[in-house]
Legacy VTK file of the C-alpha trace (Angstrom):
# vtk DataFile Version 3.0
C-alpha trace
ASCII
DATASET POLYDATA
POINTS 723 float
0.023 0.192 0.071
2.955 2.291 0.971
4.822 1.467 -2.456
2.008 1.581 -4.641
0.936 5.442 -2.961
4.153 6.651 -3.369
4.330 6.512 -7.317
4.069 9.263 -9.428
3.580 8.455 -12.399
0.554 9.286 -14.770
-0.249 5.366 -14.907
-0.660 5.144 -11.068
-2.155 8.366 -10.309
-5.285 8.538 -8.448
-7.642 11.071 -7.152
-6.964 10.313 -3.811
-3.030 11.055 -3.312
-2.939 13.753 -6.181
-5.111 16.711 -7.009
-5.329 18.312 -10.621
-3.727 22.205 -9.995
-4.777 25.196 -11.572
-2.159 26.538 -13.880
-1.333 30.024 -12.880
1.395 30.797 -14.922
1.239 32.303 -18.410
2.147 29.261 -20.951
5.173 31.070 -22.025
6.453 31.659 -18.756
6.085 28.198 -17.755
7.488 27.078 -21.256
10.796 29.350 -20.301
10.376 28.259 -16.514
10.311 31.723 -15.556
8.357 33.130 -12.410
5.239 34.949 -13.893
3.980 37.973 -12.122
0.416 36.766 -13.352
-0.930 39.964 -14.881
-1.734 40.450 -18.511
0.731 40.597 -20.318
3.117 39.642 -17.691
6.441 41.368 -17.012
8.556 38.949 -18.546
6.306 39.019 -21.702
6.703 42.729 -21.901
10.198 42.899 -21.650
10.776 40.282 -24.705
8.173 42.327 -26.632
5.970 39.220 -26.753
2.456 40.306 -25.365
0.926 38.165 -27.708
2.342 35.352 -26.224
1.262 36.154 -22.714
-1.605 33.580 -22.450
-3.170 31.819 -19.506
-5.130 28.380 -19.229
-8.311 28.831 -17.349
-10.070 31.834 -16.284
-6.787 33.886 -16.520
-5.125 36.184 -13.771
-6.855 37.925 -11.243
-6.903 41.638 -11.612
-3.966 43.030 -9.773
-1.821 46.364 -10.210
0.239 46.306 -13.388
3.356 47.790 -11.616
5.527 45.193 -9.947
6.824 47.699 -7.471
3.042 47.889 -5.990
3.088 44.176 -5.912
6.268 43.944 -4.428
5.551 46.940 -1.744
2.011 44.899 -0.968
3.879 42.149 -0.455
6.311 43.421 1.809
3.613 45.145 4.061
1.715 42.188 4.493
5.006 40.086 5.415
6.033 42.931 7.812
2.797 42.695 9.580
2.986 39.053 9.576
6.363 39.372 11.334
5.116 41.458 13.970
2.257 39.049 15.022
4.562 36.120 14.895
6.839 38.295 17.640
3.824 39.034 19.289
2.911 35.533 19.498
6.414 34.615 21.037
6.540 37.251 23.567
2.699 36.661 24.894
3.716 32.803 24.903
7.030 33.521 26.994
4.986 35.738 29.328
2.248 32.734 29.812
5.206 30.305 30.063
6.389 32.320 33.098
10.156 32.494 31.590
10.155 36.179 30.169
13.728 36.831 28.310
15.821 39.779 29.758
16.665 40.853 25.930
13.109 40.821 24.653
10.565 41.213 27.642
10.397 44.858 27.315
11.362 45.143 23.757
9.437 47.137 21.324
7.990 45.465 18.168
10.281 44.896 15.244
10.136 46.568 11.857
11.614 45.178 8.115
13.578 48.387 6.669
13.414 48.729 2.849
16.763 46.369 2.793
14.744 43.528 4.226
16.648 44.224 7.752
14.740 43.795 10.965
15.087 46.468 13.274
13.266 47.386 16.582
10.104 49.984 16.189
10.161 52.606 18.665
7.399 55.489 18.833
10.263 57.880 17.130
11.024 55.390 14.493
6.999 54.729 14.067
6.420 58.110 13.600
9.264 58.931 11.476
8.781 56.183 9.024
4.695 57.262 9.328
4.037 53.952 10.656
0.541 52.875 11.921
-1.091 50.381 13.640
-1.347 46.871 11.808
-4.284 46.576 9.803
-7.384 44.499 10.675
-7.133 45.947 14.502
-10.418 44.695 15.125
-9.699 40.999 14.761
-11.254 38.875 11.978
-14.910 37.431 12.363
-15.488 34.651 9.975
-18.959 33.395 9.253
-20.184 30.880 7.946
-23.834 28.677 8.073
-23.162 27.391 11.392
-22.246 30.855 12.776
-19.465 33.003 13.535
-16.109 32.525 15.035
-14.016 35.767 16.197
-9.955 35.886 16.003
-7.962 38.231 17.797
-5.692 40.348 15.549
-2.845 38.627 17.781
-4.218 35.181 17.726
-2.320 32.371 15.951
-5.183 31.609 13.789
-4.982 35.304 12.980
-1.568 34.448 12.090
-2.645 31.460 10.068
-5.027 33.702 8.026
-2.424 36.390 7.519
0.019 33.792 5.606
-3.168 32.577 3.606
-3.636 36.393 2.421
0.544 36.301 1.883
-0.073 33.200 0.030
-2.590 34.699 -2.353
-0.465 37.381 -3.300
2.361 35.524 -4.194
1.053 32.495 -5.696
-2.473 33.870 -6.360
-4.218 30.481 -5.072
-7.831 30.747 -3.533
-7.619 31.612 0.032
-8.335 28.880 2.230
-11.302 28.790 3.753
-11.767 28.923 7.569
-12.271 24.994 8.664
-15.710 24.767 9.976
-16.607 23.872 13.820
-19.024 21.345 13.467
-21.418 19.590 15.916
-19.522 16.399 16.562
-21.625 14.306 19.255
-19.359 11.508 19.807
-16.660 14.097 20.945
-19.209 15.973 23.021
-20.648 13.559 25.155
-17.474 13.648 27.436
-18.367 17.016 28.299
-21.008 18.285 30.531
-22.521 21.967 31.776
-21.069 21.488 35.037
-21.798 18.506 37.488
-22.613 16.032 34.246
-25.673 14.119 33.369
-26.443 10.383 34.688
-27.778 9.615 30.723
-27.051 10.402 27.879
-29.960 11.057 25.319
-30.107 10.793 21.213
-31.648 13.435 19.005
-34.647 11.453 18.432
-34.969 11.308 22.369
-35.181 14.444 22.936
-37.519 15.244 20.250
-39.713 12.541 21.594
-39.938 14.856 24.778
-41.258 17.568 23.380
-44.832 17.989 24.589
-47.826 18.133 21.477
-47.841 21.294 19.744
-51.527 22.359 21.375
-49.384 22.008 25.080
-45.961 23.165 23.406
-47.671 26.724 22.262
-49.630 27.372 25.040
-46.235 27.423 27.466
-44.116 29.200 24.586
-46.646 31.561 24.704
-46.082 32.436 28.389
-42.593 33.093 27.566
-43.361 35.420 24.370
-46.040 37.308 26.178
-43.624 38.104 29.161
-42.267 41.483 29.965
-39.087 40.018 31.471
-35.902 41.800 30.022
-34.133 38.513 28.890
-36.986 38.411 26.052
-34.971 41.132 23.947
-32.466 38.120 23.442
-34.972 36.454 21.129
-36.484 38.373 17.973
-40.345 37.087 18.213
-41.325 37.262 14.336
-38.060 35.415 13.671
-38.435 32.638 16.206
-42.288 32.145 15.589
-41.187 31.625 11.909
-38.754 28.838 12.899
-41.076 27.540 15.167
-43.649 26.998 12.739
-40.965 25.361 10.532
-39.782 22.908 13.447
-43.089 21.742 13.625
-43.115 21.264 9.589
-39.946 19.340 9.757
-38.775 18.770 13.079
-35.838 16.197 12.243
-34.161 18.471 10.481
-33.946 21.174 13.437
-30.730 22.059 14.390
-29.523 20.880 18.297
-28.596 24.623 19.342
-32.034 25.221 18.363
-33.597 22.702 20.124
-31.871 23.572 22.998
-33.684 26.995 22.873
-36.692 25.503 22.644
-36.262 23.405 25.561
-34.902 26.741 27.179
-37.780 28.714 26.605
-40.109 25.784 27.937
-37.975 25.731 31.053
-38.173 29.905 31.551
-41.679 29.693 30.953
-42.267 26.707 33.564
-40.478 28.799 35.948
-42.557 32.130 35.294
-45.475 29.810 35.864
-44.108 28.885 39.511
-43.388 32.064 40.356
-46.697 33.508 39.585
-48.149 30.607 41.271
-50.486 29.577 38.233
-51.215 26.509 36.561
-49.515 24.913 34.068
-51.329 22.417 31.423
-52.147 19.053 32.945
-49.784 17.582 30.375
-46.768 18.740 32.479
-47.921 17.220 36.024
-46.199 18.295 38.864
-44.679 21.528 38.013
-41.363 21.622 40.002
-40.562 18.079 38.414
-41.816 19.541 35.160
-38.759 22.372 35.597
-36.214 19.910 36.826
-37.131 17.766 33.218
-36.802 20.401 31.083
-34.273 22.150 32.679
-31.906 18.820 31.939
-33.509 18.262 28.436
-31.957 21.580 27.531
-28.607 20.716 28.833
-28.747 17.394 26.907
-29.364 19.083 24.038
-26.513 21.652 24.558
-24.212 19.017 25.451
-24.936 17.137 22.209
-24.712 20.356 20.011
-21.192 20.761 21.694
-22.009 23.795 23.180
-18.255 24.932 23.496
-17.540 25.639 19.880
-19.224 28.482 17.990
-22.532 28.020 16.343
-25.991 29.549 15.929
-28.308 29.707 18.598
-25.735 28.609 21.182
-25.410 31.920 23.109
-28.985 32.289 23.283
-29.804 28.590 24.379
-26.947 28.817 27.114
-27.865 32.280 27.874
-31.705 31.372 28.694
-30.593 28.289 30.338
-28.633 30.039 33.225
-31.058 32.291 33.277
-33.736 29.775 34.294
-31.463 28.734 37.045
-31.296 32.386 38.233
-35.146 32.702 38.211
-35.902 29.279 39.676
-33.993 30.133 42.908
-34.632 33.128 45.393
-31.014 32.914 46.153
-27.767 33.708 45.072
-26.347 30.812 43.017
-22.437 30.391 42.659
-23.447 28.152 39.504
-25.272 30.957 37.816
-22.019 32.890 37.606
-20.420 29.695 35.936
-22.916 29.139 33.621
-22.905 32.694 32.754
-19.109 32.662 32.441
-19.195 29.899 29.936
-22.150 31.960 27.901
-20.043 35.164 28.122
-16.833 33.188 26.773
-18.492 31.594 23.867
-20.211 35.117 22.864
-16.672 36.159 23.051
-15.240 33.275 20.626
-18.116 34.644 18.687
-17.091 38.642 18.661
-20.125 39.408 20.227
-17.858 42.068 22.245
-16.821 43.768 19.189
-19.394 46.247 17.397
-20.799 44.535 14.258
-20.033 48.024 12.567
-16.179 46.750 11.948
-17.499 43.759 10.006
-19.329 44.080 6.690
-20.103 40.150 6.695
-22.718 40.723 9.775
-26.041 41.762 8.473
-28.278 44.411 9.894
-30.040 42.065 11.708
-27.758 39.921 12.958
-25.651 42.876 14.364
-28.653 44.473 16.517
-29.245 40.797 17.845
-25.825 40.516 19.145
-25.994 44.146 20.785
-28.981 43.063 22.583
-27.372 39.835 23.751
-24.193 41.194 24.479
-25.734 44.381 26.493
-27.868 41.533 28.725
-24.982 39.624 29.519
-22.855 42.393 30.325
-25.796 43.555 32.978
-26.092 40.376 34.658
-22.252 39.559 34.819
-21.778 43.018 36.649
-24.917 42.024 39.100
-24.155 38.648 39.880
-20.488 38.991 40.367
-20.927 41.479 42.477
-23.560 39.865 44.651
-21.423 36.852 45.052
-18.441 38.666 45.618
-15.690 38.295 42.761
-14.978 40.154 40.079
-16.762 40.274 36.747
-15.445 38.588 33.879
-16.117 41.502 31.080
-13.825 44.279 31.496
-14.564 47.963 29.560
-11.219 47.601 27.558
-12.091 44.471 26.033
-15.208 45.556 24.274
-16.617 48.377 21.792
-19.817 46.859 21.457
-22.337 49.396 21.375
-26.090 49.364 23.213
-28.761 47.948 20.931
-30.942 50.564 19.174
-34.571 51.583 20.328
-36.464 49.645 17.495
-39.314 47.105 17.806
-38.981 43.892 16.702
-41.347 44.430 13.571
-39.100 47.373 12.547
-36.437 44.853 11.037
-35.993 41.444 10.004
-33.081 39.101 8.824
-34.130 40.251 5.227
-33.122 44.050 6.461
-30.068 45.801 4.542
-30.056 48.728 7.208
-31.588 49.318 10.407
-34.516 51.636 10.593
-33.889 54.988 12.294
-33.938 54.505 16.072
-37.124 55.856 18.015
-36.920 58.664 20.097
-35.828 58.023 23.762
-39.325 58.973 24.618
-40.867 56.157 23.225
-40.837 52.890 25.030
-40.070 49.762 23.147
-38.540 46.453 24.505
-35.204 47.329 24.410
-35.651 50.609 26.273
-35.300 48.733 29.747
-31.909 47.422 28.750
-30.457 50.960 26.807
-31.233 52.844 30.050
-30.330 50.204 32.209
-26.812 50.004 30.055
-25.844 53.558 30.861
-26.104 53.085 34.625
-24.658 49.523 34.756
-21.438 50.665 32.778
-20.730 53.032 35.621
-21.814 50.331 38.391
-19.213 48.214 36.737
-16.329 50.458 36.926
-17.609 50.687 40.679
-17.279 47.317 41.139
-13.925 46.951 39.342
-12.912 49.561 42.270
-14.577 47.671 44.816
-12.586 44.500 44.052
-9.387 46.514 42.854
-5.803 45.972 45.105
-4.827 49.586 44.086
-5.666 52.650 46.180
-8.573 54.806 44.644
-8.161 58.499 44.630
-10.896 60.641 45.617
-10.886 62.795 42.460
-11.121 59.343 40.748
-14.544 58.484 42.988
-15.706 62.055 42.245
-15.492 61.490 38.449
-17.385 58.142 38.807
-19.913 60.411 40.755
-20.477 62.341 38.201
-20.691 59.990 35.325
-23.320 58.153 37.547
-25.500 61.203 38.226
-25.335 61.613 34.395
-26.820 58.445 33.856
-29.279 58.734 36.259
-30.280 62.392 34.679
-30.554 60.190 31.060
-33.354 57.948 32.214
-36.401 58.417 30.196
-39.405 59.584 31.841
-41.335 56.745 31.887
-38.663 54.556 33.942
-38.291 57.776 36.508
-38.784 57.140 39.647
-42.283 58.071 41.457
-44.643 57.092 43.849
-47.157 54.660 44.007
-50.002 57.216 44.036
-48.824 58.615 40.787
-48.182 55.186 39.219
-52.124 53.877 39.741
-52.597 53.992 36.290
-49.525 52.024 35.518
-49.090 48.364 34.548
-47.407 46.662 37.467
-43.989 45.343 35.155
-43.524 49.134 34.744
-43.264 49.869 38.090
-41.330 46.689 38.951
-38.733 47.993 36.350
-38.531 51.714 37.773
-37.780 50.047 41.214
-34.817 47.949 39.764
-33.216 50.519 38.216
-33.934 53.101 41.161
-32.266 50.292 43.254
-29.478 49.810 40.761
-28.444 53.626 41.051
-28.687 53.730 44.797
-26.562 50.431 45.211
-24.139 52.026 42.561
-24.049 55.509 45.380
-23.484 52.981 48.188
-21.051 51.391 47.080
-18.901 54.156 45.654
-18.562 56.224 48.716
-18.981 53.735 51.669
-15.343 53.900 51.878
-15.465 57.239 53.339
-17.819 56.575 55.989
-14.907 56.749 58.606
-12.922 59.361 57.004
-15.947 61.613 57.016
-16.192 61.843 60.436
-12.466 63.357 60.993
-12.136 65.164 57.676
-14.718 67.141 55.906
-13.422 66.519 52.317
-15.380 63.658 52.241
-18.638 64.975 53.611
-20.367 64.766 50.343
-19.481 60.856 50.248
-21.141 60.219 53.800
-24.195 62.124 53.308
-24.717 60.493 49.707
-23.755 57.220 51.085
-26.565 57.201 53.740
-29.171 58.821 51.772
-28.846 56.091 49.245
-28.888 53.603 52.037
-31.980 55.321 53.434
-33.606 55.076 50.038
-32.985 51.494 49.776
-34.583 50.551 52.841
-37.500 52.801 52.022
-37.667 50.943 48.571
-38.110 47.572 50.469
-40.798 48.534 52.707
-42.562 50.019 50.005
-41.797 46.705 47.527
-43.107 44.603 50.669
-46.325 46.733 51.267
-47.303 46.600 47.468
-46.566 42.565 47.397
-49.529 42.210 49.696
-53.053 41.185 48.670
-54.642 44.028 47.103
-51.375 45.797 46.048
-50.202 47.145 42.848
-47.294 44.646 42.733
-48.795 41.536 44.013
-49.087 39.839 40.850
-45.081 40.402 40.504
-44.768 39.445 44.315
-42.581 36.857 43.429
-40.366 38.626 41.119
-38.318 40.255 43.736
-35.098 38.454 42.975
-32.063 37.782 45.283
-30.520 40.825 43.682
-32.717 43.120 45.429
-32.108 41.174 48.835
-28.653 41.896 48.773
-29.268 45.574 48.173
-31.307 45.615 51.244
-28.720 43.701 53.221
-25.922 46.698 51.795
-28.267 49.496 52.915
-29.157 47.765 56.312
-25.416 47.659 56.881
-24.461 51.119 55.811
-27.408 52.231 58.362
-26.427 49.971 61.258
-22.562 51.560 60.844
-23.742 55.036 60.857
-25.567 54.444 63.823
-22.482 52.705 65.329
-20.458 55.600 64.437
-23.141 58.013 66.294
-22.662 56.020 69.455
-18.981 56.276 69.431
-19.408 59.854 68.920
-21.583 60.558 71.615
-19.001 58.791 73.847
-16.217 60.489 72.809
-18.415 63.911 72.956
-19.258 62.892 76.793
-15.114 62.602 77.361
-14.663 66.337 76.083
-13.206 65.153 72.674
-16.040 66.416 70.458
-18.167 64.680 67.793
-17.940 65.802 64.409
-21.291 65.486 62.530
-23.468 63.306 64.597
-26.207 61.940 62.723
-29.494 63.853 62.610
-32.837 61.426 62.726
-31.552 58.306 64.527
-34.814 57.006 65.472
-36.018 56.973 61.628
-32.717 55.348 60.820
-33.274 52.873 63.822
-36.913 52.496 62.549
-36.069 51.906 58.910
-33.811 48.945 60.096
-36.231 47.504 62.220
-38.778 47.445 59.402
-36.266 45.880 57.075
-35.716 43.162 59.560
-39.348 42.601 60.037
-39.736 42.053 56.103
-36.577 39.752 56.156
-38.568 37.591 58.767
-41.684 37.444 56.884
-39.969 36.509 53.711
-37.321 33.907 55.683
-39.703 31.146 54.733
-38.967 31.654 50.920
-35.463 32.146 50.822
-31.862 31.409 52.264
-30.836 34.630 51.803
-33.868 35.930 53.372
-33.127 34.005 56.415
-29.284 35.045 56.408
-31.012 38.734 56.185
-33.040 38.235 59.064
-29.780 37.194 61.309
-27.645 39.979 60.267
-30.219 42.797 60.851
-30.681 40.930 64.246
-27.202 41.175 65.148
-27.069 44.882 63.999
-29.959 45.792 65.582
-28.930 44.112 68.970
-26.329 46.394 68.871
-27.775 49.587 67.830
-30.770 49.382 69.995
-28.524 48.106 73.229
-27.176 52.026 72.875
-29.963 54.311 74.628
-29.602 57.941 74.471
-27.628 57.823 77.995
-25.379 55.178 76.322
-26.336 52.240 78.569
-27.398 48.977 77.604
-31.079 47.867 77.291
-31.175 44.270 77.676
-34.575 43.583 76.993
-34.147 44.739 72.963
-32.042 41.887 72.741
-34.522 39.276 73.385
-35.977 37.036 70.205
-39.149 35.287 69.441
-39.884 33.252 66.550
-43.648 34.050 66.627
-44.068 37.617 64.643
-47.113 38.678 63.644
-47.756 39.399 59.887
-46.658 42.891 58.670
-49.685 45.141 58.106
-48.332 48.191 56.222
-52.047 49.983 57.066
-50.804 50.013 60.821
-48.421 52.293 62.545
-45.055 50.002 62.977
-44.701 49.268 66.519
-41.544 46.803 66.578
-41.618 46.159 70.598
-43.506 42.916 69.899
-40.908 41.265 68.568
-38.321 41.851 71.201
-40.834 40.037 73.500
-40.029 36.223 74.179
-36.535 34.271 74.274
-33.433 35.474 76.082
-30.485 36.445 74.592
-29.190 33.466 75.287
-31.519 31.397 73.295
-31.489 33.783 70.442
-27.082 33.184 70.373
-27.770 29.376 70.714
-29.986 29.547 67.502
-27.923 31.407 65.379
-24.384 29.953 66.394
-25.720 26.330 66.237
-25.639 26.496 62.533
-21.976 27.035 60.610
-23.183 29.796 58.569
-25.367 31.696 61.160
-22.010 31.471 63.275
-19.863 33.016 60.121
-22.224 36.006 60.738
-20.337 36.631 64.065
-17.768 38.898 61.918
-20.595 41.447 61.760
-20.302 41.660 65.343
-16.870 41.833 65.426
-16.569 44.697 62.729
-19.322 46.694 64.454
-16.825 46.851 67.662
-14.457 48.670 65.421
-16.531 50.728 62.857
-13.896 53.071 62.066
-12.093 49.948 60.490
-14.924 48.452 58.875
-13.655 45.983 56.121
-16.196 46.144 53.176
-14.659 43.250 51.067
-14.980 40.916 54.224
-18.621 42.337 54.574
-19.430 41.307 50.694
-17.364 37.889 50.938
-19.731 36.828 54.424
-22.919 37.869 52.890
-22.760 36.315 49.379
LINES 1 724
723 0 1 2 3 4 5 6 7 8 9 10 11 12 13 14 15 16 17 18 19 20 21 22 23 24 25 26 27 28 29 30 31 32 33 34 35 36 37 38 39 40 41 42 43 44 45 46 47 48 49 50 51 52 53 54 55 56 57 58 59 60 61 62 63 64 65 66 67 68 69 70 71 72 73 74 75 76 77 78 79 80 81 82 83 84 85 86 87 88 89 90 91 92 93 94 95 96 97 98 99 100 101 102 103 104 105 106 107 108 109 110 111 112 113 114 115 116 117 118 119 120 121 122 123 124 125 126 127 128 129 130 131 132 133 134 135 136 137 138 139 140 141 142 143 144 145 146 147 148 149 150 151 152 153 154 155 156 157 158 159 160 161 162 163 164 165 166 167 168 169 170 171 172 173 174 175 176 177 178 179 180 181 182 183 184 185 186 187 188 189 190 191 192 193 194 195 196 197 198 199 200 201 202 203 204 205 206 207 208 209 210 211 212 213 214 215 216 217 218 219 220 221 222 223 224 225 226 227 228 229 230 231 232 233 234 235 236 237 238 239 240 241 242 243 244 245 246 247 248 249 250 251 252 253 254 255 256 257 258 259 260 261 262 263 264 265 266 267 268 269 270 271 272 273 274 275 276 277 278 279 280 281 282 283 284 285 286 287 288 289 290 291 292 293 294 295 296 297 298 299 300 301 302 303 304 305 306 307 308 309 310 311 312 313 314 315 316 317 318 319 320 321 322 323 324 325 326 327 328 329 330 331 332 333 334 335 336 337 338 339 340 341 342 343 344 345 346 347 348 349 350 351 352 353 354 355 356 357 358 359 360 361 362 363 364 365 366 367 368 369 370 371 372 373 374 375 376 377 378 379 380 381 382 383 384 385 386 387 388 389 390 391 392 393 394 395 396 397 398 399 400 401 402 403 404 405 406 407 408 409 410 411 412 413 414 415 416 417 418 419 420 421 422 423 424 425 426 427 428 429 430 431 432 433 434 435 436 437 438 439 440 441 442 443 444 445 446 447 448 449 450 451 452 453 454 455 456 457 458 459 460 461 462 463 464 465 466 467 468 469 470 471 472 473 474 475 476 477 478 479 480 481 482 483 484 485 486 487 488 489 490 491 492 493 494 495 496 497 498 499 500 501 502 503 504 505 506 507 508 509 510 511 512 513 514 515 516 517 518 519 520 521 522 523 524 525 526 527 528 529 530 531 532 533 534 535 536 537 538 539 540 541 542 543 544 545 546 547 548 549 550 551 552 553 554 555 556 557 558 559 560 561 562 563 564 565 566 567 568 569 570 571 572 573 574 575 576 577 578 579 580 581 582 583 584 585 586 587 588 589 590 591 592 593 594 595 596 597 598 599 600 601 602 603 604 605 606 607 608 609 610 611 612 613 614 615 616 617 618 619 620 621 622 623 624 625 626 627 628 629 630 631 632 633 634 635 636 637 638 639 640 641 642 643 644 645 646 647 648 649 650 651 652 653 654 655 656 657 658 659 660 661 662 663 664 665 666 667 668 669 670 671 672 673 674 675 676 677 678 679 680 681 682 683 684 685 686 687 688 689 690 691 692 693 694 695 696 697 698 699 700 701 702 703 704 705 706 707 708 709 710 711 712 713 714 715 716 717 718 719 720 721 722
């Protein structure tokens, strides 16, 4: 077999071992065995005055500049760029291996002079030579039938693409197409989304588990009619068309689209459960159905090899993670893992680069990518901060613009260009994402500072504060916060959007300025930060009370009562901790004042602050049966109140206020709040035993310890303990 394959004679040639090559040189140069420049007429034939002999076999040469100098310059430029890429890759590899060369780690990029000599390129030499950044600095976006694949300009695949382009310039051969990443179930069966699946299902099994169309229509309709912000990742008219095609020929549907359908069904079931609305009888037990369809989504994603770029995969993986987020009232670390996978996949497909850089991306696809990236960025910052880790997406990595303020009906997959945006005063499904993105961009920077190990200057803090206020001023009128009395004609989902936007703004103020609470006591320079932080915390707790009141039977938000997520619970705890810390400062200041040292800026309205803490604790008590995060909040607030209520006006301790009772009457917002009834019952000893027996509750002792020295309060430690 090896000997026969090694033969090269025409009698033994087979298509398998030898392919027919296209003749690119002209017949005259081929006969003379000269290198042909492949123009018409070529330079060799022109020199000999034999233009009439310059003929080609086949379609002839591509149209190129006739001057050989131009061709040489073009090739030289590409080779220079290629060399710079190779050197960049080499330096990157050394850095990754932890073995930087002392001679090259600080070396500037190299350039090739006119004589072909390599020299180091400095800013001065670059300026003198008129050099600019290499072309294609936006990277490469490869588009094929299965989706898109993004290659950064310094990646080795980009270098291969450059080599192919140089080969085109030198040899005139066709460009080598990017190898298509196809779904390979055989390779993906060993992969799992996080913890694995006990069974492996085939595509036929997954198709068989889809409910009958009349049932599926009803449950899918619930998702498409929701007002949740995540809906904008789906272009409803396009999905409806694909959905109808699926029922016409289900076997031809891609596995990634099937994963998307399963994710939508899972989301719809989750919504129905949260709204306490019945499911079609076909589903049986709602919680069992939620678990089954959640796993079916994972099966589809695994079979589609979700780690490779492809159509529908980002949307399906995103909704899969969000369904887990909606399925729990508590912070889930697993959600951040799924979100991180989704973000990495989106980056691999170029979602972090704005589509305007790539003409091969259609207007429709570009807009949908903007929508999906906007939601990914928002959840990344919020969930990462909630669980106490830095966010995945950094601002310097991406330049994707916010989505346009247009309706789904305004564009489709056949649109050559996007229509003009509707005015900001006109509400569309994208309006909330656009508005929230402005504040989220600032909050993302604030969270970066919160996790940064580098010192933060006050000038930088105030600059971010100005950006935050500007983003807040740009909120459209229909999303601006207003009282419930002014909202009696507004739909409940719009009211909830106002509250979530307002809470995000107030949380941003708290996180930005909380580091200066202690310093403001001795340095009036930081008085603004202290005032902003305390006022924001008061607003957060006031909004918590409003949301709880209106979520009771007969309230304007009763239908949305289950949509207050774990993100809001974390905000309420943050606001409560700031108020508690301020009250602790107040006590310390009064103690110092009584000894003659004077107190700087003792807080006014102490009783109002204390009442807001008591109200917050009572709400956490009432909601603790729904959420472990609320149980955590209840215990944390109890610790705070045990500290601050023990400090009476004369500085003595009131032991009665540290008792605890498990029997707490239902909160009636119509009545004047009387908090004394929850402090009668078991002794402080019984309460201490209750929360210290649980390892988690015992870990909350850190709050008590930090309140012993409020001037040295560690916000990073607080975030980690509470999350």
